[in-house]
N, C-alpha and C positions, 0 to 999 in steps of 0.2 A: 504494500500500500504506500502511496506517495506521502511525503511529509505534509502535515496540516497546513503549513504556511504556503506551500506550493499549490495545494488544492484551493486555498482561499484566493490566491492570486489569479488562478485560472477562472474561478467563479466570478470574480470582480472584473476581469478582462472581458468576459462575455456580457456581463451586465452593462458595463460602460459602453461597449461597442453597440449593443442594442439601444442604449440610451441616446447615443449619437444619432443613430438612424431615426429613432422615434421622435427626437426633438425636431429634426428636420421635417418629419411628417406632420407633427403638431403645428409648427409654424405654417406649413403649406395649407392646412385647413383654413386658416384665416387669410392667407395670401390669396388663395383661389377665390374665396368668398368676396374679397374686395373687387374682383373683376366682374362678378356675377350679380351681386346684390344691387337693388335700386339705390339711388343716392339718398333717398329719404331714410334708409335704414342705417343707423349708426352702430357699427361694430365696436364693442369695447375691447380694445387690444389688451387692456390691463387684465382681462380675464385669464390670459395666458400665464401671467404671474401668479394669480390666485390659484389656478389649476395645479401649478407646479409648487405650491406652498412656499413661494418666495417673497411674500408681501413685505415682511419686515426688512429683509436684506435689500430689496429694491428701494425702499424709502430711505435707507441709509446712503444710497448712491445717487438717487435721482429725485428731483422735485416734480417733474412733469411726467404724467402718465400717458405719453403719446406713443404712437406707433414706433417711431425710431428708437426711443429709449427702451421700450419693451423688447423689441427685436434684438437690439444690441445686448441687453441684459440676458436674454434667452440664448442667443447664439455665441456671443463673443466675450462677455464680461469675465475676466479672470478672477474677480472676487466672488463670483457666483459658482460654487462648487458643482452645480448641476447644469451649467451652461454647456453648450455643445463643444466649444473648444476646451473647456476644463475636463469634460468627460473624455475627449479624444486624447488629451495628455495622459490621463489615468489609464486609458487603454494601452497606450504605448509603454508606460512604466510597468504595468502588470505583466504585459507580454515580454518585456525585456528581462524581467526577473524570473520568467517561467519558460524561457526559450528551449530548455533541455527536453521539455515534454510536448512542445508545440511544433507544427511544421515551420521550417526555417523561412519559407516564403511569407509566412504571416507577418514576421517582423518587417520585411521589406514593404509589403502592402500597407501596413499600418503607418509606416514612415511616409510613404507616398501620399496617403490620404491626409495625414497631418500637414504636410507641406502644401497640398492643394487647398486645404481649409484655411491655413494661416495666410497664404498669399492672396486668396480670393475672398476673404471674409467680408470685405467692404461691399462686394456684390450682394452678399446675403443681407447686409444691413440696408442697403439701398433697394428700393422696390423694383427698379428697372431690371436688375440682373438676378433677382432673388430666385426666380423659378429655376433657371439653369444651375445656379449654385446649389440649391437644395437637392435637385436631381443628381448632381454630381456627388454629393455627400451620400445620398441613399444608395446610389449605384456602387460607390466605393465600399460601403459597409456590406452590401450584398456580395461583392466580390470576395471579401475576406471570409464571410460566412460560407460562401460556396467552396472556397479552398479548404476550410475546416471540414465541411461536410464530405468532400471528396477524397481527403487524404489522411484524416485522423483514424487511428485504430479505435475501436469501440471498447476502450478501457476506462479506468477511473477518470483520467483527464477529460475524456469525452463526456462522461456523465456529469462532471462538475461544470463543464461548458453548458450542457443542456439545462442544468439547474439554474444557472445565472441568466441565460438567454430567455428561457421561458417565463421566469418570474418577472423579469423586466418587461417582457412583451405583454404579459397579462396586465400588469400595472398600466402600461400605456394604452391598452384597449379601453380601460375605464376612463382615462384622461381624454382620449379622442371623443368618446361619447359625451363626456362632460363639456368639452369644447363646443360641441354642437348644441347641447342643451342650454349652455350659457348664452349663446348667440340668440336663440329663440326666446329665452327668458327676458332678455333686455330689449326685445323688439315690441312694437305696439301690437296689442291684441288683434287689431284689425288686419295686420300684415302677416300674422303667423301662418294662416292657412295657405297662403301663396308662397311662403318661404320654406315650409317644411321639407318638401321634396328636394329643393336646391341645397339646403343645409345638410340634410342626411346623405344626399348623394355625394357631397364633397367629403363627408366623414368616411364613407365607404371607400372612396377613391384614395384617400390619404392612407388607409389601412391596406390598400391593394385588394379590397374586398368587393368591389362593385360587381364584377361578373360572377364570382362565387355566390354572392347574395342572390343575384337574379336567377341563377340556375337552381339554387336550393329553395328559395322562398317562392319563386314563380309568382311574384306579385309586384306591383309598383313600389317604389321606394317610399317608406313611411317610418316614422320614428319608432313605434313599438316593435315592428318587425326587425328594424336595424338593430335595436337594442338587444332583442332576443338572439339575433344572429351573432353579434359580436361578443355577447356574454356566454351563450349556451350551445353554439353549434359544435357538434362532435367531430367535424372533419376539417374545418377551416383552421389553419395553423396559427392564426392570430387571435382566435377567440379565447376568452378566459378559461372556458371549460377545457378546450383542447390543451392549452398550456399547462393547466394544473394536472391533467392526465399524464403529460410528458414529464412533469416534475416528479410525480409519484413513481413513474416507471424508472427514471434515472436514479432516484433515491433507493429503489428496491435492489439495484445492482451493487450498491456500496456497502462496505462493512458498517456495522453499528445501525443499520436501518431498523430491522426488527420492529419492536414496539413503537419506537419514535417515528418510524416511517409513516405510520397511520396518521400522525398529526399533520403531515404534508398534504394529505388528500382532502380537498374541500368539495363538498357537493354544492353546486350553485344552481338553484332552481331558476327557471325563466322569470324575468321580472314581470310582476303582475301590474298591468296598467290601471285597472279598476277606474278610479276617478281622475287618473293622471294621464289622460290620453295624449296630451301634448308633451309629456315627459318634462315636467317642471321641477320645482324645488324638491319635491318628494323623491324624484328620480335621482337628482344630484346628491341628496342625502344617502340614497341607496349606494351610489357609486363610491361615496366617501367611506361608507361602511366596508365595502369590498376592498378598498385600498388599505384600510386598517387590518383587515384579515390577511391580506397579502404580506403586510409587514410582519404578522405573526408567523407566516410560513418562512420568511427570511430568518426570523429569530430561531425557529426550530432547526433550520439548516446550519446556522452558525453554532448552535449549541451541540448539535450532533457531530460536526466534522471540523470545526475550526477552534483554535485555542482561545480566540478572542473575537469580538464583533468588530466590523470595519467602521 
């Protein structure tokens, strides 16, 4: 069995890599909506900060809650430990210290992605070049994950990669849904009916889920079905349910799983819309509860296999 500190570095390398890609996806939700929504609809960019639990830190750095400051804070701010560039730096550091058990090419690809992000970050902050920049980040992350998928032995190192990747991916699925719900919640009630398909369609596209959703649900895009798909679908690799199943499977291959392993498996029933057909504040509270439960999964992983929590 590998050393605990090496296992932890692999786990966090996978989490941070997924966080880089998912941060790009989350910003793209709002960026795409800016081009599609009517001028009368005012998107609150600051919702991105709230969704990522960065309100206090943001206010320490910025006075104005405008688009530029929010995007800079989310993508580039080195004082924000969850910013895209901060996460990418941590990917590099964790892979550097675990190179003995990871493909050699991964180190090269991570360095190339970091150089691309650093040299072109201004394109991400400025609206005119943001789409191409975010796509470049997403494609770079997918290239690294593809390398891992195609060349890593299915040994403990792989299992720790799967734990980190799927936990981060499940968390981001809830945040993408929260981003869509937040936009509609801040819109005028008279506009919501006309905006729902547009907003939820963008959420699906940002998760790479639009065509899988249409093939599975066989219905027009609507909030409740999008929520149930991204939370509970058994086959889509970015749904919360799918990710938790993969976490449980990876954990079952590792020593010390046994009894503790069962604490990693969460049953997530489909969200009941009842009187919340527009997925309002009650739905956002539900997503917050899921995020807290995912934090408990991380705590179980750390307790089972790491000497200390990150």
